[in-house]
N, C-alpha and C positions, 0 to 999 in steps of 0.2 A: 437384671441388667440395669446399670445406672444410666439414666437418660443424659444425652449431651446437653451442654449449655453453650451459649454463644457470647463471646467477648468481642467487643469492637474497639479498635484503637486507631486514631489517625496517625499514619506513618510519616509525620512531618519531617522527622530526622533524615529520611532518605533523600530529601531535596533541600536540605538546609543550606547547601553551598550555593544554591541558585539565588541570586539577588532578587528582591522584590521588583526592582526596576526592569530586569530582564523578563521576569514572569509576566509583566503587564505591558510590555512594549507593544505599541500599536502597530497594526499592519501597515505596510507602506502605501502611499498614494499611488494609484495606477491610472494612467490615461488611456483607457480602452473601453470598448463597448461592453465587454463582459470578461470576467475572469473567475478562476476557481483554483483553490489549492486543496488537494485531497490525499489522505493516507489510504492507499488501496488495501492494506492489510486489515485495518479496522473499519474502513468506510467512513471515517470522520472527515467532514469538511471543515478545514481550519479557517478559511475565509472565502467569501464569494461576493460577486456583484453581478446581477443580471444573468446568473448561470443557467437559468431555465428559460431565458428569453430566446426566441428564434432569431438566428442571424446567419448570413452567408459565411461559409467556412473555407472557401477557396480550395487550395490543394490538400488540406487536411482530409478532403474527400478520398484521396488516393489510398488512405489506410483501408477504407472499405473496399475499394477496387482491388487491392492486392489480396485482402482476406477472401473475397469471393473467388478470385482467380485461383488461389492456392487450395481452395476447397474442391476445385474442379479440374485442375491441371497439375502436371508434374514439373518440377524445377527444370528438368532437362528437355522438356518438350520444345520443339522448334516451331516458331511463329513466323508466318509469312506476312509482312507488313502490307496492309491494304492502302490504297491511295488516299482515302479520306483521313486515315490516321496520320499518314505522312504529311498531309496538308494542314493539320491543325497548327495554330500559331502560339505566340507568347513563349513560355519556357519549354524548350524542346532539346533533343539530342540529334536533330536533323536526320531522322529516319528517312529512308528512301523507299518508295513503293516497290514491292517485290523483294525487298531485302529480307534475309532470314536471320533471326536472332533467337536465342533461348528465352524461355519464360524467366529464368533466373536473371539474365542480363536486363530484361525489360523491367523486372521488379526493382532491380538496383537503380535503373535510370529513373523510374517513377518515384522512388523513395529518397534517393540521395539528391539528385538534381531536380526533382519534381517535374520531370518531363511529361508534358501533356501528350505528346505523340506516343510515348511508351505506354501510358495508361490506356489510351484509346486502342492501341494495338493489342493489349491484353484483353480488353473488353471484346474486341472483334474476334479474337481467337476462341474465347470461351463460348461466345454466343453464335459463332459461325456467321459473323457479319451483321447480326440483328442487334444493334446497339440498344434498342428499346427493351429487348428481352434481357440484356445484361443489367440494365438499370432496374428492371423488375426484380432481378435476383438481389441487387443491392438493397432495395427496400424491404424485400423479404427477410434478408439477413438482419437489417436494422430492427425489424419487428421481433425477430427471434432473440436478439440481444436486449430487448426492452428499451430501445431508443425511441421513446414515444413521441418526441418532438423533433424528429429527423425525417427529412424527405430528400431523395436524390433525383436529379434530372439528367446529369451528365457523369461519366466516370472520371473526368479530369478535373472537375471542380470549377471550370470557368463560369463566369457570371451568367445566370439565366434565372428568370422569375420562377419561384417555387422550389428552388434548391436551397436547403437550409438545414441547420442543426442548432445545437446549443453548447455552451461551454461544458455543461454536465454530460451531455451525450457524447461529445468528442472525447472527454476524459475516459469514459467507459470504453469507447471504441479503441482508444489507444491501449488501455490495459488489456483488452482482449487480444489485440494484435501482438502485443509484446509477449504473449504466452507462446507464440510460435518462435522457436529458436532461429529460424531462417530470417524472420523479420528483425528480431533482436540483433542478429549479427550484422544486418545491413544498415540499420538506422544509426548505429554507433560509428559508422565510417565517415570520415571527412572527405576522402577521395577514393576513387577506384577506377579501374579500366575495364571496359566491356568490348564486345565485338566491334570491328571497324576502327580499332585503335582510338575509341572514344574515351576521353578522360573526364570522369564525373567529378563535380565539386558540389559540396553540400551548401545549402542556404542556411543551415543551422549554425549561426555564428558563435554560439556558446559551447559547441562541442570542442573538447580539448582545452577550453578556457575556464569554464565553471567546473570546479572540482566535483566529481561524482556524477556529472550529467552524462547519460548514456543513450539518449534518443529524445523525442521520437520523430516529429514531423513539423515542417513549416508550411506556410501558405500565404499567398498575396494575390489580390485582384483589386481593381479600382473600387468595386463595391464592398468587398469584404474587409479591405484594409490589410494590415500586417497581422498575421495570426501564427500561433505556435502552440503545440502541446508538447510538454517536456517531462522527462522522467529523471529523477535524481536519486542516487543512493549514497548516503553519507552518515557516518556514525551509527550504523546499524538500522537506520530508518529509510524507507523508500517513500517518496512523495511524487505525485503527478500534479502538474500545474498547466492550466490552459489559459491563454490570453487570446481574445478575439477582438479584432477591429482597432488595433493600435494605429495611430496616425502616420507613423514612420517606422522604418526598419530599426533605426537606432533606439527609438522609444520603446518598441516591442522588446528589444534585447535588454534595455535598462529595467523595464518593469518586470520582465520575466525573471531576471537575475535577482531583483529585489524581493520578489515573492518567494522564490526558491530559498534564498538566504534566510528570510524571515521564517519560513516554514520549518526549515531544518533547526533553527534556533529555538523552536517550541519544544524540542525534545532533549532529554539528557539520559544517558545510561545510568541506571541505579540498580541496587539489589532489591528486587521485588520479594524474594525469599532469601533471608539472610542465613548463610551457613553457620551452624553452631549456635545460633541464637535460641534462647529459651523463650518460647511463646507463652507457656503456661506451666505452672507447677501443680500437679494433681495430687491430692491427699490419698494416702493409702491406709492410714490408721495404725493402731498398735504401736504408736510412738515412733514409727519408722519415718525417715526423711521423705518429703514429697518428691514425686517423680517428675523430672523435667521433661517437657514435651518439645521436641525439636523436629526440624525438617531434615530428611535424609540427604537431600540435595538442594543446593542454592540455585537461584535463578536471577540473572542480571539481564535486563533489557531496557531499551529506550522507552521512556514514557513522557507524556505531556507535562511540562513544568507548570502549566497554568490550571491544572486540575489536581485536587488533593488525592493522595493515596490513603486508602482506608483498609485496614486489616480486620478480617473477621476470623476469629479462632472458634471453631466448632469442636468442642471436646467436653467430656465429663469433668466435673470438678473433683471427683474422687474415683479411684480405680479399685477394682476388686483384686485381691492378691491370689496367686502370685502374679508378678509383672515381669515379663522378659524384655530385656533391652532389644530395641528394634521392632517391637510389636506395634502395629498401627492402632492408634487410639483416638485419632481425631483428624481434622482437616483445617488447613489454612487457605483462606480465600482473600485475594487482594484486588481491590477495585480502584480504578482511576475514574473519578466521577461515578457514573452508574455502570461502567463497563468492567466486566471481569477480565483482569489482565494476567492473573496467575492463580493456580490452584495446585496445592501440594498436600500429600498426606503428612500428618504429624505422627511421630513414633515416640515410644518411651526411650528416654535417653539413658536410663539405668535399669538394672534388674533389682527386684525386691522379692525375696522368698516369702512364702506363707508361713507364719509362726506355727510351731507345734503346740501340743497341749500345754507343756510347761511354759512356753513363751507367752501363751494367752493368759494362763493363770498369773504369771508374774506381772503382765501388763495390767490386768484388772485389779490385782492386789495393790499395785502402785497407785492406780487411779483412786481406789478406795481410801488408802492412807492419805492421799493428797486432799481428798474432800474432807476427811475427818480433821486433818490439820487446819483446814480452812475454817472449821467451826470454832476453833479456839483462838484463832489469830485476830 
C-alpha cells in the first residue's frame, strides 16, 4: 500500500474578489457598557467589549422566565392572575387580579411587549405562588446551561441588587431560547393580539427594519440602561449580537445595527470545495497519464474574509493499477484559520487499466532503449 502524503496550499483565489480594505475594516465604535458579536454555528466571537463582566440585564431576564415556564407548563394552560402580579409596575399589559389567560398569551406579552405583569403571572403559575421557588428554578437552569456569571432575583428583570448576567451569558441564553420554535415564532412579531383585546407592540425597533433580523429581546431599566440581544440571518450566515447598558434607546439601536452590519460584512460565500477542480495528479506508472484527483461534490458556504483559507490534500503521490474512476483515493480538508470548515473525499477522475504482460514488456523495453540512447547523446 502506498502511504498518503499531504499537500498544503493557501486558497487565496477563493477570496480574491474581497478588497483588502473590507477585510481589515475596523469594528464600529459602540457606546455601551458591554457588547458581543458571535457566530453560534462556529462559536467564534467576532468582537466583544466587557462581554464577561457582570451587569444588570433588565427584561432580557424574561428569556429565562419563559424557558423555565415552558419546561413546566403547556402553551394552552390557563393561568389565574394573582394580585401581586397585577400590581407590578413599569412595562405591563394591565392584567387584572383574578383574570384568566393562557400561558401562550402571557408568553407573548412577556416577550413582545416585555410585560412585567405577564412574566410574574407565569412565575406564580409555575411555582404555585412561591416566587422564590421560581427564581431558584431560574438559577438552576442558568447553571445547567453553563451561565456561570449569571444570577437571578426576579422573574421580570426589574432593578434589584444581586440580579445580573453578562453579554456572553445573555447571548448563550438567547441561542438556547431560539431553539424552541414557539419562542422563535413569538420574538419575530412586531404586533399581536391576546386575550382582553390587548394589542401588543414590540420594543424591538429593528424588527422589520434591519434586513434578516428575526429576534430576540429588548430590555430597559434605570440601572441597566438600554439593552438588547438580537439574531440576524443574512447571506447564509447567522449572528447573535448583545448590547448591554446603552445610554439611550436610539443609541442602542444605532450601535446594534452597526455591529450587526459589520458582523455580516465579515463573511462571503465562496467555493470551499471546487466542483471539477483537480486537486492533485497521482502517478500510475507504465507511461500512463497521471490520474486527476477530484471532489465528487462541491461545497459553497460563507466564510470569514479576515482569515485565510488553507487546503490540505491528503493523498498518495502514486496509485497502484488498476484505477477505477470514482474510487476514493484521498481527502481534502479546508481550514479557515485553525478551524476545519470543509472535509470531502477525493476520488479518481479517470480510469486506468493494469497493463498486461505485453504492455509491461513494451514499456520496459522502451525505457531501456531510452537509457541506452542517453549514453550516446
